[in-house]
Each structure stands twice: as C-alpha cells, then as structure tokens.
N, C-alpha and C positions, 0 to 999 in steps of 0.2 A: 332220367325223367325228374322234373322238379317237384315241388310241393303240390299235392293234388287237393283242390277244394271244390265243393259243390257250387252250383250256379247261384243258389240263394245266398250263400256266404260271399260269393264274388260280388253280387249286387249290393249287399249290405256294407261291405268293407272295400269297395272299389278304390277309393282314394289311397288307403294304406297299401293295398296290393300293388297299385301303380308305383308308389314310392319304393316298395321292396324290389320290384322289377327294374326300376330305374337305377337302383343301387347294385344291380347285377344278378338278382335272383331270377329263377325261372319258375313260373306257376302254371299248372295244368288245371283247366276248369273241366269239371265232370258234370254230366247230366244223367241222372238215374244210375250213378256209379260208373258210367262209361266216359272215358276222356273224350272231349269234343274240341277243345281248343288249348293252345299253349301260348302263354304270354312270355316273351323274351325281350331283353333290352335291345334297343336299336343300336346299331353300330354308330360310334361317334363320327360326326362329319369331319372329313379331313380339314386341317387348318388351311386357310388361304395362304398362298405363297406371296411374300412381299418381294417384288422384283427390285433389284438394285440395292439390297440391304448391305452388301459388302463393297459398294462403289467407293473407290478411293482407298480401300484397305488391302487390296491385293495387287500384286505386281506380276504382270505376264512378261516373260522374257521376250526380247525382240526376235529371237530365233525360234520361237515356240512352234511355228509351222514348218520349219526347215526339215529337209529330209534327214533321216537318221543315218549315221555312219554305217557302212556295210557290215562291220563286225557286230554292231548292236542289232541291226536289221536281221542278220542271220539267226540270232537267238529266237526270233519270233517265227521263223519259217519251220514248216513240218519237214522232218527228214525221213 
C-alpha cells in the first residue's frame, strides 16, 4: 500500500499529489482513517508502430520460402 493521506489533505494538495503519482508513486486516500481510494499512475500508452521503417535496409533471400532440407526439417519434428 502506498502513502496514505486524508481526504482534506488530498483536496488541498491535489496538484502535488497528481505529480507524485505521475512520477510513479501510489497514494491511498482515506476518509475518517479508512482507505477509500487509491491513486496509481496510468500505464504508458504503447508507442505507435511506424510501418516501413526498415524499407530498403533488409535483404530477404530469394529462397526464403523454400522448403527446408529433410535433415533440417527432421530436427523440428517430435520423436
């Protein structure tokens, strides 16, 4: 459980508390000494993927999709 503060302190210092939570802290808000809410940082949104970023930088062999030789294929089979 994170730092516990009362609801009056939370209202008075909300901006500072939000900054602390955004930096990774966890804050529990209590009313009459009983925990009633927990503030936690949001998960960071995943970065957008840029399609084609490696275009022209990779070379795929002409036989990429060719069937594997039997001796190599045998190594992948369950015995």
